[in-house]
Phi, psi and omega in degrees: 000133179282164178298320181297316180295322179296318178296319178297320179298318178297316180299316179297324178295319178297316180297321180296316178297321180295319179295320181297328178275000181058040183238123183300137175273109184200152172293157182307323183291340182244009185306318184249023185257001180276193183257004182297136180286340182214137182239117177281131181274154174299155177300135181294144176267095186281358177257004184277167172092172180279165177297153185304313184295326176291318179298321177298321178292334182264353184297131181197166176263133179226130182250008181240123187233157164271156181279356182305129180292152174285142174297148178307319180295322179293317178298319178300311181296321179301311184291323177294316179298323183295304186200038179278177179271117180253355176226082186304329183296330183244352185079014180297148186248170181283352177224148182279163171213145183301131179060020181053037181289332182048050186279351183269127171255141177257118173259141185246109180265124181222175176297333181274359178132190181251135183227151174255129178282127178252102186293328181302297177278358184053067186215169175243133176252128181291129176253330182200147176270003183272141175279107184258010186300325181295338179273353184273357179180158183273344181282159180297331182298333183297332180269351184255317182304131185292336182224132169234125178268126180252121181272119182240124178269133178249105185294340179299336180272359183253035184299331182279346183267143175300144183308318185286351181254350187297315180296320179297314180297319179296324179293320179296314179300318179299318179298320179295316180295318181299320179292324174304316180296315181298318180290323176299315181297319177296322180293328185256004180073026179263162177260147177205153176212132174269134185212153175276174184197168172279106191287321187299312179298320180291317179300322178293316180294330179277351181058047180286154179277176183295329182270002180255140179217141179280130178269301176196186180225158180216118180273144181221140176181187176281137182292149174290160178250131355285162181302140178280163180283132180267186180223000000 
């Protein structure tokens, strides 16, 4: 067998394995830019990252990002850390929610479009091919950060909660998920900032339902050089 034939064989083997895993073969910059309605994420690496106490020491807010896209594996770990399933037998998640309503959905805004995180299959479902990052915040960073996570509360899942407490419970759940994200970013040397936004234009662009409401947004990406001062 020639060297060229051997290399071709290896490449074909990689492509076959990727198809078998139902995972698109693409460079990080084009990972979410195709027409597939659903993208299965790599399995999360639950042994990755720095120790918790070190991550707590490194936690900070950063508003300056590079435009470099997140690697698929990094995006996978980020979403699992945020609100993934850590107890498959019960469907338990990495963050709590009142009465286990799990009312918060994570939408992922990228240059390649808007996606909904599906914790069960650990996948992303395409909602729109439009880049909505500029609508997720008024700062310049919103258009630069490669990923912005939009926290959306679905009141239909809060049937057991009193009406007057639902917004409060959703805010608490969002805070827990957001801190998971911040600690993950500190653990991985990523930049992140939690920010408010004009909700109505973004909700309209996202085609949210009557029972859905945006709580806040959080941008994630590689920090600009030199690192900006946090708070």
